[in-house]
C-alpha positions as a Markdown table, in Angstrom:
| # | Residue | x | y | z |
|---|---|---|---|---|
| 1 | Met | -1.3 | 32.0 | 14.1 |
| 2 | Pro | 0.1 | 35.5 | 12.7 |
| 3 | Asp | 1.4 | 34.9 | 8.7 |
| 4 | Leu | 5.0 | 32.9 | 9.3 |
| 5 | Ala | 6.1 | 33.8 | 6.0 |
| 6 | Thr | 8.1 | 37.2 | 7.1 |
| 7 | Pro | 11.6 | 37.4 | 8.1 |
| 8 | Ser | 10.8 | 39.5 | 11.4 |
| 9 | Lys | 8.3 | 36.6 | 12.6 |
| 10 | Thr | 10.7 | 34.4 | 11.4 |
| 11 | Ile | 13.6 | 35.5 | 13.7 |
| 12 | Glu | 11.2 | 36.1 | 16.5 |
| 13 | Ile | 10.1 | 32.2 | 16.5 |
| 14 | Leu | 13.3 | 30.9 | 15.9 |
| 15 | Lys | 15.1 | 33.2 | 19.0 |
| 16 | Lys | 11.9 | 32.1 | 21.0 |
| 17 | His | 12.9 | 28.6 | 20.8 |
| 18 | Asn | 16.8 | 29.7 | 20.8 |
| 19 | Phe | 17.0 | 27.6 | 17.5 |
| 20 | Ser | 20.0 | 26.9 | 16.0 |
| 21 | Phe | 20.2 | 25.8 | 12.5 |
| 22 | Gln | 21.6 | 22.5 | 11.9 |
| 23 | Lys | 23.9 | 22.5 | 8.8 |
| 24 | Lys | 23.4 | 18.3 | 8.3 |
| 25 | Tyr | 20.0 | 19.0 | 7.8 |
| 26 | Gly | 20.6 | 21.8 | 5.1 |
| 27 | Gln | 18.0 | 24.1 | 6.6 |
| 28 | Asn | 16.7 | 27.3 | 4.8 |
| 29 | Phe | 13.2 | 28.9 | 5.9 |
| 30 | Leu | 11.2 | 30.1 | 3.2 |
| 31 | Ile | 10.1 | 34.1 | 3.9 |
| 32 | Asp | 8.1 | 34.5 | 1.1 |
| 33 | Arg | 4.4 | 34.1 | 1.2 |
| 34 | His | 3.8 | 35.2 | -2.8 |
| 35 | Ile | 6.3 | 32.0 | -3.4 |
| 36 | Leu | 4.5 | 30.1 | -0.8 |
| 37 | Glu | 1.0 | 30.6 | -2.8 |
| 38 | Lys | 2.5 | 29.7 | -6.3 |
| 39 | Ile | 3.5 | 26.0 | -4.5 |
| 40 | Val | 0.0 | 25.8 | -3.5 |
| 41 | Thr | -1.9 | 26.6 | -6.2 |
| 42 | Ala | 0.5 | 24.6 | -8.3 |
| 43 | Ala | -0.1 | 21.6 | -6.2 |
| 44 | Glu | -4.0 | 22.6 | -6.6 |
| 45 | Ile | -4.5 | 21.5 | -3.0 |
| 46 | Ser | -8.4 | 21.3 | -2.1 |
| 47 | Lys | -10.4 | 20.0 | 0.9 |
| 48 | Ser | -10.2 | 16.5 | -0.5 |
| 49 | Asp | -6.5 | 16.2 | -0.4 |
| 50 | Cys | -4.3 | 14.9 | 2.3 |
| 51 | Val | -1.0 | 16.2 | 1.9 |
| 52 | Leu | 2.6 | 14.6 | 2.6 |
| 53 | Glu | 4.7 | 17.5 | 3.5 |
| 54 | Ile | 8.2 | 16.8 | 3.7 |
| 55 | Gly | 10.2 | 19.0 | 5.9 |
| 56 | Pro | 7.8 | 21.4 | 7.6 |
| 57 | Gly | 10.4 | 23.6 | 9.2 |
| 58 | Ile | 8.7 | 26.2 | 11.4 |
| 59 | Gly | 5.5 | 25.6 | 9.8 |
| 60 | Thr | 5.1 | 28.2 | 7.6 |
| 61 | Met | 4.0 | 26.1 | 4.3 |
| 62 | Thr | 2.2 | 24.0 | 6.4 |
| 63 | Gln | 0.1 | 26.7 | 8.1 |
| 64 | Tyr | -0.9 | 27.3 | 3.8 |
| 65 | Leu | -1.4 | 24.0 | 3.3 |
| 66 | Ala | -4.0 | 22.9 | 6.4 |
| 67 | Glu | -6.1 | 26.0 | 5.2 |
| 68 | His | -6.3 | 24.5 | 1.9 |
| 69 | Ala | -6.1 | 20.7 | 2.2 |
| 70 | Gly | -8.3 | 17.9 | 4.4 |
| 71 | Lys | -5.3 | 16.7 | 6.2 |
| 72 | Val | -1.9 | 17.1 | 6.1 |
| 73 | Ile | 0.9 | 14.8 | 7.6 |
| 74 | Ala | 4.0 | 17.0 | 8.6 |
| 75 | Val | 7.3 | 14.9 | 8.5 |
| 76 | Glu | 10.4 | 16.6 | 10.0 |
| 77 | Ile | 13.4 | 15.1 | 10.8 |
| 78 | Asp | 15.0 | 17.7 | 13.0 |
| 79 | Lys | 13.7 | 17.0 | 16.8 |
| 80 | Cys | 14.6 | 20.3 | 18.1 |
| 81 | Leu | 11.7 | 22.1 | 15.3 |
| 82 | Ile | 8.8 | 19.6 | 16.7 |
| 83 | Pro | 8.0 | 22.2 | 19.7 |
| 84 | Ile | 8.1 | 24.7 | 17.3 |
| 85 | Leu | 5.8 | 22.9 | 15.1 |
| 86 | Glu | 3.4 | 22.5 | 18.0 |
| 87 | Glu | 3.2 | 26.1 | 18.6 |
| 88 | Thr | 3.1 | 27.1 | 15.1 |
| 89 | Leu | 0.5 | 24.5 | 14.4 |
| 90 | Thr | -1.9 | 25.3 | 17.4 |
| 91 | Gly | -5.5 | 25.2 | 16.4 |
| 92 | Tyr | -4.9 | 23.2 | 13.0 |
| 93 | Asp | -6.8 | 19.9 | 13.4 |
| 94 | Asn | -6.0 | 18.4 | 10.4 |
| 95 | Val | -2.5 | 18.3 | 10.8 |
| 96 | Ile | -0.2 | 15.6 | 11.9 |
| 97 | Ile | 3.4 | 15.8 | 12.7 |
| 98 | Lys | 5.6 | 13.3 | 12.6 |
| 99 | Asn | 9.6 | 13.3 | 14.1 |
| 100 | Gln | 11.0 | 11.3 | 11.1 |
| 101 | Asp | 13.7 | 10.6 | 8.6 |
| 102 | Ile | 11.3 | 10.4 | 5.4 |
| 103 | Leu | 13.6 | 8.0 | 4.0 |
| 104 | Arg | 13.5 | 5.8 | 6.9 |
| 105 | Ile | 9.8 | 6.0 | 7.9 |
| 106 | Asp | 7.2 | 3.7 | 6.2 |
| 107 | Ile | 5.3 | 6.0 | 4.1 |
| 108 | Leu | 3.1 | 3.2 | 2.4 |
| 109 | Asn | 2.2 | 2.5 | 5.9 |
| 110 | Leu | 1.6 | 6.2 | 6.6 |
| 111 | Val | -0.6 | 6.6 | 3.5 |
| 112 | Lys | -2.7 | 3.9 | 4.5 |
| 113 | Glu | -3.0 | 4.7 | 8.1 |
| 114 | Tyr | -4.0 | 8.5 | 7.7 |
| 115 | Asn | -5.4 | 8.5 | 4.1 |
| 116 | Asn | -6.8 | 4.7 | 3.6 |
| 117 | Ser | -3.7 | 4.4 | 0.9 |
| 118 | Lys | -5.5 | 6.6 | -1.4 |
| 119 | Pro | -3.1 | 8.8 | -3.5 |
| 120 | Val | -1.6 | 12.0 | -1.4 |
| 121 | Lys | -0.3 | 15.1 | -3.0 |
| 122 | Val | 3.5 | 15.6 | -1.9 |
| 123 | Val | 4.8 | 18.9 | -0.7 |
| 124 | Ala | 8.3 | 19.8 | -0.2 |
| 125 | Asn | 11.1 | 22.2 | 0.7 |
| 126 | Leu | 14.1 | 19.7 | 0.1 |
| 127 | Pro | 17.5 | 19.7 | 1.3 |
| 128 | Tyr | 19.7 | 20.1 | -1.6 |
| 129 | Tyr | 21.8 | 17.3 | -0.9 |
| 130 | Ile | 19.0 | 14.9 | -0.7 |
| 131 | Thr | 16.5 | 15.8 | -3.2 |
| 132 | Thr | 17.3 | 13.0 | -5.7 |
| 133 | Pro | 17.1 | 10.4 | -3.0 |
| 134 | Ile | 13.6 | 11.4 | -1.9 |
| 135 | Ile | 12.2 | 12.0 | -5.5 |
| 136 | Met | 13.4 | 8.6 | -6.1 |
| 137 | Ala | 12.3 | 6.6 | -3.3 |
| 138 | Leu | 9.0 | 8.3 | -3.6 |
| 139 | Phe | 8.5 | 7.2 | -7.4 |
| 140 | Glu | 10.8 | 3.9 | -7.0 |
| 141 | Gln | 8.7 | 2.8 | -3.8 |
| 142 | His | 5.0 | 3.2 | -5.4 |
| 143 | Ile | 4.0 | 5.3 | -3.1 |
| 144 | Pro | 0.1 | 6.1 | -3.9 |
| 145 | Leu | 0.3 | 9.9 | -5.0 |
| 146 | Glu | -0.6 | 12.2 | -7.5 |
| 147 | Thr | 2.1 | 15.0 | -7.7 |
| 148 | Ile | 4.9 | 16.2 | -6.3 |
| 149 | Thr | 5.9 | 20.0 | -5.7 |
| 150 | Leu | 9.1 | 21.3 | -4.1 |
| 151 | Met | 11.4 | 23.6 | -3.8 |
| 152 | Val | 15.0 | 22.3 | -4.9 |
| 153 | Gln | 18.0 | 23.7 | -6.5 |
| 154 | Lys | 17.4 | 25.4 | -9.5 |
| 155 | Glu | 20.1 | 23.2 | -11.2 |
| 156 | Val | 18.5 | 20.0 | -10.0 |
| 157 | Ala | 15.2 | 21.2 | -11.7 |
| 158 | Glu | 16.6 | 22.4 | -15.0 |
| 159 | Arg | 18.3 | 18.5 | -15.1 |
| 160 | Ile | 15.2 | 16.9 | -14.3 |
| 161 | Lys | 13.2 | 19.1 | -17.1 |
| 162 | Thr | 15.1 | 18.6 | -19.6 |
| 163 | Gly | 15.9 | 16.5 | -22.6 |
| 164 | Pro | 18.1 | 14.4 | -25.0 |
| 165 | Gly | 21.2 | 17.1 | -26.1 |
| 166 | Ser | 21.7 | 19.1 | -23.3 |
| 167 | Lys | 24.8 | 18.9 | -21.0 |
| 168 | Glu | 22.3 | 18.6 | -18.0 |
| 169 | Tyr | 20.4 | 15.6 | -19.4 |
| 170 | Gly | 21.0 | 12.3 | -17.4 |
| 171 | Ala | 19.9 | 9.4 | -15.8 |
| 172 | Leu | 17.6 | 11.7 | -12.9 |
| 173 | Ser | 16.2 | 13.5 | -16.2 |
| 174 | Leu | 14.9 | 10.1 | -17.5 |
| 175 | Ala | 13.9 | 8.5 | -14.1 |
| 176 | Val | 12.1 | 11.3 | -13.3 |
| 177 | Gln | 10.5 | 11.7 | -16.9 |
| 178 | Tyr | 9.6 | 7.8 | -16.4 |
| 179 | Tyr | 7.5 | 8.5 | -13.9 |
| 180 | Ala | 6.1 | 12.0 | -14.3 |
| 181 | Lys | 5.8 | 15.2 | -16.4 |
| 182 | Pro | 8.0 | 17.3 | -14.3 |
| 183 | Glu | 7.2 | 21.4 | -14.6 |
| 184 | Ile | 9.3 | 24.4 | -13.6 |
| 185 | Ile | 7.0 | 26.8 | -11.6 |
| 186 | Ala | 9.0 | 29.6 | -10.5 |
| 187 | Val | 12.6 | 30.3 | -9.7 |
| 188 | Val | 13.4 | 31.3 | -6.6 |
| 189 | Pro | 16.0 | 33.5 | -5.3 |
| 190 | Pro | 18.3 | 33.2 | -2.4 |
| 191 | Ala | 17.0 | 36.6 | -0.8 |
| 192 | Cys | 13.9 | 34.2 | -0.2 |
| 193 | Phe | 14.8 | 32.3 | 3.0 |
| 194 | Ile | 16.6 | 32.4 | 6.0 |
| 195 | Pro | 19.4 | 31.6 | 5.8 |
| 196 | Lys | 20.2 | 32.6 | 2.5 |
| 197 | Pro | 21.5 | 29.6 | 0.3 |
| 198 | Ala | 24.7 | 29.8 | -2.2 |
| 199 | Val | 22.5 | 29.3 | -5.0 |
| 200 | Ser | 18.6 | 29.9 | -6.5 |
| 201 | Ser | 15.9 | 27.7 | -6.3 |
| 202 | Ala | 13.2 | 26.5 | -8.2 |
| 203 | Val | 9.6 | 25.3 | -7.4 |
| 204 | Leu | 9.3 | 22.0 | -9.2 |
| 205 | His | 6.0 | 20.3 | -10.0 |
| 206 | Leu | 5.8 | 16.8 | -11.1 |
| 207 | Lys | 2.2 | 15.3 | -12.1 |
| 208 | Lys | 2.7 | 11.5 | -11.8 |
| 209 | His | 1.7 | 9.9 | -14.9 |
| 210 | Pro | -1.3 | 7.2 | -14.6 |
| 211 | Ala | 0.5 | 5.0 | -16.6 |
| 212 | Pro | 4.5 | 4.9 | -17.7 |
| 213 | Thr | 4.3 | 6.7 | -21.3 |
| 214 | Val | 6.9 | 3.6 | -22.5 |
| 215 | Asn | 6.7 | -0.1 | -23.0 |
| 216 | Val | 9.4 | -1.4 | -20.8 |
| 217 | Thr | 10.1 | -5.1 | -20.7 |
| 218 | Asp | 12.2 | -4.8 | -16.9 |
| 219 | Glu | 12.1 | -1.8 | -15.1 |
| 220 | Asp | 15.3 | -2.1 | -13.4 |
| 221 | Phe | 16.8 | -3.5 | -16.7 |
| 222 | Leu | 16.2 | 0.1 | -18.1 |
| 223 | Phe | 17.4 | 1.9 | -15.3 |
| 224 | Lys | 20.9 | -0.2 | -15.1 |
| 225 | Ile | 21.0 | 0.6 | -18.9 |
| 226 | Ile | 20.3 | 4.1 | -18.0 |
| 227 | Arg | 23.1 | 4.8 | -15.6 |
| 228 | Ala | 25.2 | 2.5 | -17.3 |
| 229 | Ala | 25.0 | 5.2 | -20.0 |
| 230 | Phe | 25.4 | 8.3 | -17.5 |
| 231 | Asn | 28.1 | 6.8 | -15.4 |
| 232 | Gln | 30.5 | 7.1 | -18.6 |
| 233 | Arg | 28.6 | 9.8 | -20.7 |
| 234 | Arg | 32.1 | 11.1 | -22.3 |
| 235 | Lys | 32.2 | 7.4 | -23.7 |
| 236 | Thr | 29.8 | 6.2 | -26.8 |
| 237 | Leu | 27.0 | 4.6 | -25.5 |
| 238 | Ala | 28.3 | 1.2 | -26.9 |
| 239 | Asn | 31.6 | 1.4 | -24.6 |
| 240 | Ala | 29.8 | 2.4 | -21.5 |
| 241 | Leu | 27.2 | -0.2 | -21.7 |
| 242 | Thr | 30.1 | -3.3 | -22.5 |
| 243 | Asn | 32.2 | -1.7 | -19.3 |
| 244 | Ala | 29.3 | -1.7 | -16.9 |
| 245 | Asp | 30.2 | -4.6 | -14.5 |
| 246 | Asn | 26.3 | -5.6 | -14.1 |
| 247 | Leu | 25.4 | -5.7 | -17.8 |
| 248 | Lys | 26.5 | -9.2 | -19.3 |
| 249 | Leu | 26.8 | -7.7 | -22.7 |
| 250 | Thr | 29.1 | -8.0 | -25.5 |
| 251 | Arg | 30.2 | -4.9 | -27.6 |
| 252 | Lys | 29.1 | -6.9 | -30.7 |
| 253 | Glu | 25.3 | -7.6 | -29.0 |
| 254 | Ile | 25.4 | -3.7 | -28.4 |
| 255 | Thr | 26.3 | -2.5 | -31.5 |
| 256 | Asp | 24.3 | -4.7 | -33.9 |
| 257 | Thr | 20.9 | -3.5 | -31.7 |
| 258 | Leu | 22.1 | 0.0 | -32.1 |
| 259 | Lys | 22.0 | -0.7 | -35.7 |
| 260 | Lys | 18.9 | -2.8 | -36.2 |
| 261 | Met | 17.6 | 0.8 | -34.1 |
| 262 | Asn | 19.1 | 2.8 | -37.0 |
| 263 | Leu | 21.2 | 4.3 | -34.1 |
| 264 | Asn | 24.9 | 4.9 | -34.9 |
| 265 | Glu | 27.5 | 3.1 | -33.0 |
| 266 | Ser | 29.4 | 5.9 | -32.0 |
| 267 | Ile | 26.3 | 7.5 | -30.2 |
| 268 | Arg | 26.2 | 8.5 | -26.7 |
| 269 | Gly | 24.0 | 8.3 | -24.3 |
| 270 | Glu | 22.7 | 11.9 | -24.1 |
| 271 | Ala | 21.2 | 11.4 | -27.4 |
| 272 | Leu | 19.1 | 8.7 | -26.9 |
| 273 | Ser | 15.3 | 9.8 | -25.4 |
| 274 | Leu | 13.2 | 7.9 | -23.0 |
| 275 | Ala | 11.3 | 6.2 | -25.9 |
| 276 | Glu | 14.7 | 5.0 | -27.5 |
| 277 | Phe | 16.5 | 3.8 | -24.2 |
| 278 | Ala | 12.8 | 1.5 | -23.7 |
| 279 | Val | 13.3 | -0.1 | -26.8 |
| 280 | Leu | 17.1 | -0.5 | -26.4 |
| 281 | Ser | 16.3 | -2.0 | -22.8 |
| 282 | Asn | 14.0 | -4.5 | -24.6 |
| 283 | Gln | 15.8 | -6.0 | -27.0 |
| 284 | Leu | 19.5 | -5.9 | -24.9 |
| 285 | Met | 17.0 | -7.5 | -22.0 |
| 286 | Leu | 16.7 | -10.8 | -24.2 |
| 287 | Lys | 20.6 | -10.8 | -24.9 |
| 288 | Asn | 21.5 | -10.1 | -21.0 |
| 289 | Ile | 19.4 | -13.4 | -19.8 |
| 290 | Asp | 21.0 | -15.6 | -22.6 |
| 291 | Asn | 24.6 | -14.6 | -21.3 |
| 292 | Ile | 23.1 | -14.8 | -17.9 |
| 293 | Asp | 22.2 | -18.7 | -18.9 |
């Protein structure tokens, strides 16, 4: 197949199949081969790799992946794109196309079936509205994976990459950094897509940690603490945690723990690092258990 990463070829394919963009799927097709090359390079795809591609669209990136990878599993939610993918990926016998919702399909079973449960590399051009649920599903379901390289809204990439003290820093930053090391590979302007999105995008590379970088007694409780801290981010951390319905903690228990950590009781969640949240979680976990009992 000819290179799809041009405006003329993309438009030609779409017109041939009378394709109409579905707003509910947030579809924006990449038309810049240089960005595609950056994605494949950042993901370090080789013939020994099995790649899980989320949202292949018309197969533009899929072709690049198929050229470099041993196997590509392309999961596309829009059934109207399946005939297009079957055409544009003709000749690539290392591509499996699945017409499924990535948030509903059993990814663990998919990896087991097509890669013997060995780690895969994930590559995706994600709709902005569903970026966070997909990223967190991949991590929280403990999918065997090495890296995730994806196109996301630039603001989301910055939010994931940032650290304490930034206004962008929040629960998403901490959740992703708990599981992986984030790196922004490139900023991508709207002109690189058809149709043009309203905002700039970024290529984000997430390299999964071999093991968590912090010692946590209870992972679920850590994330309860983090979510509570940022659900009311203008409040002090002590107030935010005291007001959380799913935490059975008194204000005194929280402030005593903060003092023990040499942190001011008026501190806000946005000032704490992941390591500090881990220590806070471990110490408050014991008090929470006692209160429930």
